[in-house]
C-alpha positions, 0 to 999 in steps of 0.5 A: 376883560378876558383875553382870548387865547387862540391856536397860533399860526405855526407856519404856512402849511400848518392848518391844525394842531393837537393840544397834548398837555395843559400845564394850568387848570381853570382857576389857576393864576398865570404870569405873562410868558409862563408856559400854559400848554403844549401843542403838536402837529405832524412835524413839531411840538411847541409850548405856548406861553401866556400872552398876559398875566391873569387867571385861567377863566375857561379852557375850551379845548381839552387834551388830545383834541385837534383844532384848526389855527385860530380856534379859541383855546382858553380865556384868561381874566387879566389882572 
C-alpha cells in the first residue's frame, strides 16, 4: 500500500510552499525520518523527512513548483 505524502501545514498563516529540492528520486529507497525534500515559503525553509520506510513510487510535484498545503507531493510504497 502506498503512503501519500502531502504538503504539511506549516502554520496558521501559511497556505502554500515551494518545493525547492528533492533529495530522492522515483525508485529510490528511503528510511523513516530520512530527509526527502526541502520546501520554502516567503518566511522559512524546511526539510521534510520521510514518515515511513519504503520506495519512492511517484513524485507528483517537481522542483520550483508552489502548491497549497495538503497537495499530494509523493507516494511511498511501504516496506
